[in-house]
N, C-alpha and C positions, 0 to 999 in steps of 0.2 A: 504493500500500500504506500502511495506517495506521502512523503512527510511535508509538513507545513512549517514555515519560518516567518517571523515578524521582526523587522529590523527598523529601529527608529533612527532618525537623522541620517538617512542613507542617500541623500541627494548629492553629496560630494565627499572628498577625502577618503578616510579609511572606511567610512560607512558604505560608500559606493563600491569600493573594492570588495568589501566583505559581502555585500549583496550579490555581486557578480559571481564570486566563488561559491556561495551557498546555492545560487541558482544553477551553476554548473554541476553541483553535486546532486541535482535533480529535485530540489525542494520547490514546492509551490511557495513562491516568495512574495511577501507583502512588505512594502516600504512606506514610510511616512515622510512627508515633506510639508513645507509651509506654503510654497508658491505652486499653484496648479500647473502653470505652463512649464516651469522648470521640472517639476516632478514627472510630468508626462514624458518629457524629453529623456529624463533619467531612466524611466521604465523601458523606453525603446532602446536605450544604450545597454541596459542590462540584458534585454532579450538578444540583441545583436552579439554581445560579447560572451554570452553564456550558452547560446543555442537553446535556451529554454524560453518558451513563449508564455509559460504560466506565471506571469508576473503581474501583480496588482498593486494599487496604491491607496493611501488614505491621506487626506489633507487636514493638517492640524497645527496649531501653535501650541507646542507641548509645554510652554511656560504657564499655560492657563489650565487650571484644574478641570474645568468643564470639558475642555478639548481632549485632555488625557482620558477622561472618562468616556468620551464619545468614541475615541479610537478603540478602546476595549469593547464597548457596546457594539460598535459596527463590526468588529472582528467576530464577536460571538454570534452576531446575526447572519454573517456570511459564511462562516466556517465551523466545522464540527470537531476540529482537532488543532492542536498546537504542539509542535515537537521542539521548537527552538525559538527562544526570545532573546534578541540581542538589543540591550539598552545602550545605545550609542549616542543619542542626541546630546549635544552639549555646546557651550559657548562661554566666552568671557566678555564682560561688558565694562567699558572704561569708566562709566559714570553710574551713580546710583539711579536705578529705575525700578519702580514698583509695578507689578502686574495689576490687572484689574481685580485680582484677589487680595491685593495689598501685600504681596510677597516680593522680596528682592528677586530680581529677574534671574540671576545666576543660580541661586539656590532652587528657585522654582523649576527651572529647566533641567539643571544638572542632577538634582537629587529627587525632588518630589515627583517628577515625571516617571522616574524609575520605580518609585514606591507605589504610585497609583496604578500604572499599567500592569506591573507585575502582580500586584494584589488582586486586581480584577480578573486577570487571566490565569491565575494559579489553579483554579479548579479544572480548567481546560488542559493545562499542562499536566496535571495529575492523571488525566484520562489516557494519556499516551503510555505505551509500554515503557519507554525511556524518553525523558525530555531534559533539556538543558536551558539554563538561564545564564547569559554572559553579560556582565556589567563592565563597561569600559570606564576605567578610572584613569589615574595619572600619577607619575612620580612626584607631581607637584603637591601631593598630600603630605609629604614627609616633614615639612616644616610647619605643619598645621595642627590645630586643635579646634574643636567645635566650641564657638562662643555663643552659648545658648541665650545669653542676655542681649545678643545683637543678631539674632537669627534673621532679622529683616534688614540688616546692613545699614541701619540709619545712623549709627554712631561711628563717626570717623571712617567712612567707606574707603576701603583700599581694594581695588579690583583683584589684584593677584592674591591677596590674602583670602578674600572671599572665595575665589576660584579654588584655591588649595583646600579650603574647608569643605567645599562641595565634593571634591575628589576623595577626601578622607571619608565623607559621608557615604560615598559609593561603597567603600571597603567595609565600613562598619555595618552598613545595610547587608552586604553580601555575607559577612560572617554570622550576623544575627539570623538572617534568613536560612542559612545552611543548617543552623542548629534546629530551627523549627521544622525543617524538611527532612531531618534524620528519619530513616525508616520508610521514606517514600521513594518513588521512581524519579524524582526531580532533583537534579544537581544544580548548584549555582556557584560560579567562580567569577573573579574579576581580574583585571589586567592593567598594566602600564604599556601603552603601544610604542613608547619612545617619543622623542621630540620630532614631530612630523611636519613636513612642508605642505601645509594646506591653507585654506582661507582663514584659519584661526587667527584672531587678533586683528583682522583687516579693518575692523571698525574703530581702531585707535588712530590718533593723529599725532603730529609733531615728532618728538624725539623717539618715542616708543615705536611708532610706525617705521621710522627710519632705521631703528635698531633691528627690528624684525626683518626688514627688507635686506639689510646688510648681511645678516646671518642666515638668511633663507637657503643659500647654496650649501650650507654645511648641515642642514637638517635632512632627515631620512625621507624617502619618498612615501606617498600613501600606500604603495604596494608593499613596501617593507613594514610600514607601520601597522598594516592590517594583518600581518602574518600570525600574530599571537591570538587575535580575535578569531581568526579562521581556524586556528589550531584548537582553541577551546570549543568552538562550535561543532567541529566535524571529526576530530581525531578519535578513533575508536579506542585508543589506549586510555582515554580519559573517562570511559564508562565507570560510573560510581564515584569518581573523584569530585569532591565538593568542599566548599569553604576555603579555597586557596586563592592566593594572589600570584599572578604570573607576569614574568617579563622575559622576552626573548624565548618564549615557549617553554620556560622552566618555572616551577613553583619556587618563589623566593619569599623572604620575610618582608612584610610591610612595616611601617613605622610603629614604634612602641605604643603610640596613642591609638592606633587602629585596633589594638587588642584589649582596650579598656572596656570591660563588660558593662560597667556602670554607665559610661558614655553611650555605648551602643543601645542599651535599654532605654535611656532617656531620649535619645534621638528617635528611636522607634515609637515611643509614646507620643512625642511631640508631632511626629510625622502623621500618626493616626489622627491626632486631634486636629491638625491643620487641614489635612486632606479629606477627612471623613471616611477614609478607607481603613477598615478593620479586618485584619487577616484572620 
């Protein structure tokens, strides 16, 4: 029976490369994007490069809670199985911006979208014989801790600091979810893709934009950056492996802060309260 995959943030960079490779592996592949014209172009690109015509899309701004819920609801209304969920959508924003839900944009997109979509599709994932959740994090988590008193970023907003917190949140979420999924057929792992040459940070101006442009030739390609995501999604040797953080296709240690169970549980409780999603 054909397997199904859902990949968020798959219209460029490592998300797009990941979608192509998963489609090549024969999965019915569903991708999310914000712009309908661009997303349709990407769907055709995935079909052309994978030889798989069973590619579909959903349009949503995943920084908005209702949009995340709609993606899950639409998926459930259109499909009867989900074997692979890749939470890849993410960005960094140079200035403080609140969503229509009153949330800081980076946290809303990078963490809460993972929490909402995964939670709402978990029952469907459990229905498959074996299913996987892959959460794209970043090495940027290593110098971070979760500042719960400033979860909305309104106190002395620093974009790279907030971004690092969201990537730490991805790992804390992964480890906590892995514990809750023990004894089930669902595994969950996370990864650092490396420092990838994509459109990341293109919304910056001035010195930071110039810095990113200067160092762009030294960054790895999206093809190389996607290798670990693809490995976690498809490699058969990872059957049953869960609750790990990977870099360069190897399980490695994440930061000490990422193993703090008190922080993980507090983040989980706050995420449930803010999103209204209860696992």
